[in-house]
C-alpha positions in Angstrom: 122.7 103.8 132.5 120.6 106.9 132.1 116.8 106.7 131.6 116.8 108.0 128.0 119.4 105.5 126.9 117.5 102.6 128.5 114.3 103.7 126.8 116.1 103.9 123.4 117.8 100.5 123.8 114.7 98.7 125.0 112.6 100.3 122.3 115.1 99.6 119.6 115.2 95.9 120.7 111.4 95.6 120.6 111.1 97.4 117.3 113.8 95.1 115.7 112.1 92.0 117.1 108.8 93.2 115.7 110.3 93.7 112.3 111.9 90.3 112.3 108.8 88.5 113.4 106.6 90.4 110.9 109.0 89.5 108.1 109.2 85.9 109.2 105.4 85.3 109.8 104.1 87.8 107.2 101.5 88.8 109.8 100.1 92.1 108.7 98.5 92.6 112.2 102.0 93.5 113.4 102.5 96.3 110.9 100.9 99.0 113.1 103.3 98.0 115.9 106.3 98.4 113.5 104.9 101.8 112.4 104.3 103.2 115.9 107.6 101.9 117.4 109.7 103.1 114.5 108.1 106.5 114.3 108.0 107.3 118.0 111.2 105.7 119.3 113.7 108.6 118.5 111.3 111.5 119.3 110.3 110.0 122.7 113.9 109.3 123.5 114.9 112.9 122.9 111.9 114.2 124.8 113.0 112.1 127.9 116.6 113.4 127.4 115.3 117.0 127.2 113.3 116.5 130.4 116.6 115.9 132.3 118.1 119.2 131.0 118.0 122.6 132.6 114.2 122.9 133.1 112.4 124.6 135.9 110.1 122.7 138.3 107.1 124.2 136.4 107.8 121.9 133.4 106.2 118.7 134.7 105.8 115.3 133.1 102.1 116.1 132.5 103.0 119.3 130.7 105.6 117.5 128.6 103.1 114.7 127.7 100.5 117.3 126.7 103.0 119.2 124.6 104.1 116.0 122.8 100.7 114.6 122.1 98.3 117.5 122.0 100.9 119.8 120.4 102.0 117.2 117.9 98.5 116.3 116.8 97.3 119.9 116.5 100.5 120.6 114.5 100.0 117.9 111.9 96.2 118.6 111.7 96.9 122.3 111.1 99.6 121.7 108.6 97.5 119.2 106.7 94.6 121.7 106.5 96.7 124.6 105.4 98.9 122.7 103.0 96.0 120.9 101.3 95.9 123.6 98.5 99.7 123.3 97.8 99.9 121.0 94.9 102.6 121.9 92.4 106.2 121.6 93.7 108.1 124.9 93.4 110.4 127.1 95.4 107.4 129.1 96.6 105.7 125.8 97.8 108.8 124.9 99.9 108.8 128.4 101.5 105.1 128.2 102.3 105.4 124.7 103.7 108.2 126.0 106.0 106.1 128.9 107.1 103.0 126.8 107.7 104.5 124.0 109.6 106.7 126.2 111.8 103.7 128.4 112.3 101.3 125.6 113.4 103.9 124.2 115.7 104.5 127.6 117.4 100.7 128.0 117.6 100.4 124.5 119.2 103.1 125.5 121.7 101.2 128.7 122.6 98.0 126.7 123.1 99.5 124.0 125.4 101.4 126.6 127.5 98.6 129.2 127.6 98.2 128.8 131.4 101.9 129.1 132.2 102.6 132.3 134.1 106.3 132.4 134.5 108.4 131.7 131.3 112.1 131.2 130.9 114.1 130.6 127.8 115.1 127.1 128.8 111.5 126.1 129.4 110.6 127.4 126.0 113.4 125.4 124.4 112.4 122.2 126.1 108.7 122.5 125.5 109.2 123.7 122.0 111.4 120.7 121.3 108.7 118.5 122.8 106.0 119.9 120.5 108.4 119.5 117.5 109.2 115.9 118.3 105.5 115.2 118.8 104.9 116.6 115.3 107.8 114.6 113.9 106.5 111.3 115.4 103.0 111.6 114.0 104.3 112.8 110.7 106.8 110.0 110.4 104.1 107.5 111.2 102.2 108.8 108.2 105.2 108.6 105.9 106.0 105.1 107.1 102.4 104.0 106.5 102.5 105.4 103.0 105.8 103.7 102.3 104.2 100.3 103.0 102.1 100.5 99.9 103.8 99.9 96.5 102.7 98.9 93.0 103.8 95.3 93.8 101.9 95.2 97.1 102.9 95.7 100.7 106.6 96.4 101.2 108.0 95.9 104.8 111.5 96.8 103.6 110.4 100.3 102.3 108.6 100.9 105.6 111.6 100.0 107.6 114.0 102.1 105.4 111.7 105.1 105.8 111.6 104.8 109.5 115.3 104.3 109.9 116.1 107.3 107.7 113.6 109.6 109.4 114.7 108.3 112.8 118.3 109.3 112.0 117.3 112.7 110.8 114.7 113.4 113.5 117.1 115.1 116.0 118.0 117.8 113.5 114.5 118.5 112.2 111.2 119.5 113.7 112.3 119.2 117.3 115.4 121.4 116.8 113.6 124.1 114.8 110.7 124.4 117.3 113.1 124.4 120.2 114.7 127.5 118.8 111.4 129.2 118.2 110.1 128.2 121.6 113.2 129.6 123.3 112.7 133.0 121.6 109.0 133.0 122.4 109.5 132.3 126.1 112.4 134.8 126.3 109.9 137.4 125.1 107.4 136.2 127.8 105.0 135.0 125.1 104.8 138.3 123.2 105.3 138.5 119.4 108.3 140.8 119.5 110.6 141.5 116.5 113.1 138.9 117.6 110.3 136.3 117.9 109.1 137.1 114.4 112.6 137.0 113.0 113.3 133.7 114.7 110.1 132.2 113.3 111.1 133.4 109.8 114.6 132.0 110.3 113.6 128.5 111.3 110.9 128.5 108.5 113.8 129.3 106.1 115.9 126.4 107.5 112.8 124.2 107.1 112.3 125.3 103.5 115.9 124.7 102.6 115.8 121.3 104.2 112.8 120.2 102.2 114.1 121.7 99.0 117.7 120.4 99.3 117.1 117.6 96.8 116.0 120.0 94.1 118.8 122.4 95.0 121.4 119.6 94.8 120.0 118.6 91.4 120.2 122.1 90.1 123.7 122.6 91.3 124.8 119.3 89.9 123.4 120.2 86.4 125.2 123.6 86.6 128.5 122.0 87.5 128.4 118.9 85.4 125.6 119.2 82.9 126.1 118.2 79.2 124.7 120.2 76.3 122.4 117.3 75.3 121.0 117.2 78.8 120.1 120.8 78.7 118.5 120.4 75.3 116.3 117.5 76.6 115.3 119.7 79.6 114.4 122.5 77.2 111.9 120.4 75.4 110.4 119.0 78.6 112.1 115.6 78.7 114.1 114.1 81.7 117.7 113.4 80.6 119.6 110.3 81.6 122.2 111.1 84.2 125.8 109.8 84.4 127.3 107.9 87.4 129.5 110.8 88.2 126.5 113.1 88.4 124.8 110.7 90.8 127.9 110.9 93.1 128.0 114.7 92.8 124.3 115.0 93.6 124.7 112.7 96.7 127.6 114.7 98.1 125.9 118.0 97.5 122.6 116.8 99.0 124.1 115.5 102.2 126.5 118.5 102.5 123.5 120.8 102.3 121.6 118.9 105.0 124.7 118.8 107.3 125.2 122.5 106.8 121.5 123.3 107.6 121.8 121.1 110.7 125.0 122.8 111.9 123.5 126.2 111.5 120.4 125.2 113.5 122.5 123.5 116.2 124.7 126.6 116.7 121.6 128.8 116.8 120.1 126.5 119.5 123.4 126.6 121.4 123.4 130.4 121.5 119.8 130.4 122.6 120.5 128.0 125.4 123.6 129.9 126.4 121.6 133.2 126.5 118.9 131.5 128.6 121.4 130.2 131.2 123.0 133.7 131.5 119.6 135.3 132.1 118.8 132.7 134.8 122.2 133.4 136.5 121.5 137.1 136.5 118.0 136.7 137.9 119.3 134.3 140.7 122.0 136.8 141.8 
């Protein structure tokens, strides 16, 4: 059994046991353990998996740890500061969030690798993914902590549901987007060339589309299945009641959009990795 799989299975077992014991004993002292295990399990597993990929000897465990922790923390702090003035949800807000979060992660990657002399595309992909997964882990911990508090008191079930959903989606989120940006940055030897800027804008767009997919799915559902009385209520500022069929259409559109965004990013990463391997083969000849 490979190392990353052992880490995942052991971590999943410990997290499940902690959830069960917390629910059984109602011991709130165990809540931080549930939050940390659930938020870090998938990101750490993927970082260990990435460490075994086509990296150079220059990418050490120490560098990976630094990229995950320092890069992740700097990323969430930078995003929190820059996003603090974004209040009202809108299309512009989603675009700005994408630009800010992808920008701070790229900046964090530049900071933690500032002393690296020789850069390859594959090293950039791996270190970029590590920074992205670090960002995702700390961000998920915040979301899980907030999900714990409800109007009726503490809710362990909401905390667990949040962690499971974010854990499932983690591999096609922050880590994937920053891996693409990191590969482009290292391919350009750390310089902000036109391809690097275009890559940054591209992953920021994917990020914005991902965050706004719920709103997009609602809009498309209304266009396809909206009733005149629903549009009339919306016109006067009231939220109309939705039909069961509209709920089904929304769910399909929302998940179809997320899957499409993920596939685009995965294909993009695959082409980046393929290009990096070709460059390495040419250099080694």
